[in-house]
C-alpha positions as CSV (number, residue, x, y, z in Angstrom):
1,X,4.1,29.0,0.9
2,X,1.7,26.7,-0.8
3,X,2.3,23.0,-0.2
4,X,1.5,22.1,-3.8
5,X,4.4,24.2,-5.1
6,X,6.9,22.8,-2.7
7,X,9.3,20.2,-4.2
8,X,8.7,16.7,-3.0
9,X,11.3,15.0,-0.9
10,X,13.5,12.1,-2.1
11,X,11.7,9.8,0.2
12,X,8.3,10.6,-1.3
13,X,9.6,10.1,-4.8
14,X,11.2,6.7,-3.8
15,X,7.9,5.6,-2.3
16,X,6.0,6.6,-5.4
17,X,8.4,4.7,-7.6
18,X,8.1,1.6,-5.4
19,X,4.3,1.8,-5.6
20,X,4.4,2.2,-9.4
21,X,6.7,-0.8,-9.8
22,X,4.3,-2.9,-7.7
23,X,1.5,-2.2,-10.1
24,X,3.4,-3.2,-13.3
25,X,2.7,-6.8,-14.2
26,X,5.8,-9.0,-14.3
27,X,6.6,-11.3,-17.3
28,X,5.8,-15.0,-16.7
29,X,8.4,-16.4,-19.1
30,X,12.2,-16.0,-19.1
31,X,12.2,-14.4,-22.6
32,X,10.4,-11.3,-21.4
33,X,7.1,-12.1,-23.0
34,X,4.0,-12.2,-21.0
35,X,2.5,-15.6,-21.6
36,X,-0.6,-17.5,-20.7
37,X,-0.6,-19.9,-17.8
38,X,-0.2,-23.7,-18.1
39,X,-2.7,-25.8,-20.0
40,X,-5.5,-27.3,-18.0
41,X,-6.6,-30.9,-18.5
42,X,-9.9,-29.8,-20.0
43,X,-8.1,-27.5,-22.4
44,X,-5.7,-30.3,-23.5
45,X,-8.6,-32.7,-24.1
46,X,-10.4,-30.1,-26.1
47,X,-7.3,-29.4,-28.1
48,X,-6.8,-33.1,-28.9
49,X,-10.5,-33.4,-29.8
50,X,-9.9,-30.7,-32.4
51,X,-6.7,-32.3,-33.6
52,X,-8.5,-35.6,-34.0
53,X,-11.0,-33.9,-36.4
54,X,-8.4,-31.9,-38.4
55,X,-5.3,-34.2,-38.2
56,X,-2.7,-31.5,-38.6
57,X,0.3,-32.3,-40.8
58,X,1.4,-28.9,-42.2
59,X,1.2,-25.3,-41.2
60,X,-2.3,-24.8,-42.7
61,X,-3.8,-27.6,-40.7
62,X,-2.1,-26.4,-37.5
63,X,-3.5,-22.9,-38.1
64,X,-7.0,-24.5,-38.5
65,X,-6.5,-26.3,-35.2
66,X,-5.5,-23.0,-33.6
67,X,-8.6,-21.3,-35.0
68,X,-10.9,-24.0,-33.7
69,X,-9.2,-24.3,-30.3
70,X,-9.2,-20.5,-29.9
71,X,-13.0,-20.3,-30.0
72,X,-13.1,-22.0,-26.6
73,X,-9.6,-21.2,-25.2
74,X,-8.1,-18.0,-26.7
75,X,-4.6,-16.8,-26.1
76,X,-2.4,-19.5,-27.6
77,X,-0.4,-19.5,-30.8
78,X,0.5,-22.3,-33.2
79,X,4.0,-22.8,-31.9
80,X,2.7,-23.2,-28.4
81,X,0.1,-25.8,-29.2
82,X,2.6,-27.7,-31.4
83,X,5.2,-27.7,-28.6
84,X,2.6,-28.9,-26.0
85,X,1.4,-31.7,-28.3
86,X,5.0,-32.8,-29.1
87,X,6.1,-32.8,-25.4
88,X,3.1,-34.9,-24.4
89,X,3.5,-37.3,-27.3
90,X,7.2,-37.8,-26.4
91,X,6.5,-38.5,-22.7
92,X,7.3,-42.0,-21.7
93,X,5.0,-44.0,-19.5
94,X,6.0,-47.0,-17.5
95,X,5.4,-50.3,-19.2
96,X,2.4,-52.1,-17.7
97,X,1.1,-49.0,-15.9
98,X,-2.7,-48.9,-16.5
99,X,-2.9,-45.3,-15.0
100,X,-1.8,-43.2,-17.9
101,X,-3.1,-39.6,-17.6
102,X,-5.9,-39.0,-20.2
103,X,-4.1,-36.0,-21.8
104,X,-1.0,-38.2,-22.5
105,X,-3.1,-41.1,-23.7
106,X,-4.9,-38.7,-26.1
107,X,-1.6,-37.3,-27.4
108,X,-0.3,-40.8,-28.1
């Protein structure tokens, strides 16, 4: 009997399924969406440079910021950059501490 026509064993099928599962990328966020990694310091400083020129207040300005920022750092959305800006802007720094990280200083 030809080996190609023989049914594969359960062990072979299980091994194949395990190999297939290993090649599927896993989501990086809890909501099941695959997201981009954290912001780098260079990306944040670039974002704040764009924000300084545009001064986003409403949705249209934030979309302009996204379009400018995406030229150099694609893969973000408006909500993501707004959340990142707001989280850095709200961060509290110790009074009298001269060593404020540049991305927080730029956000403030």
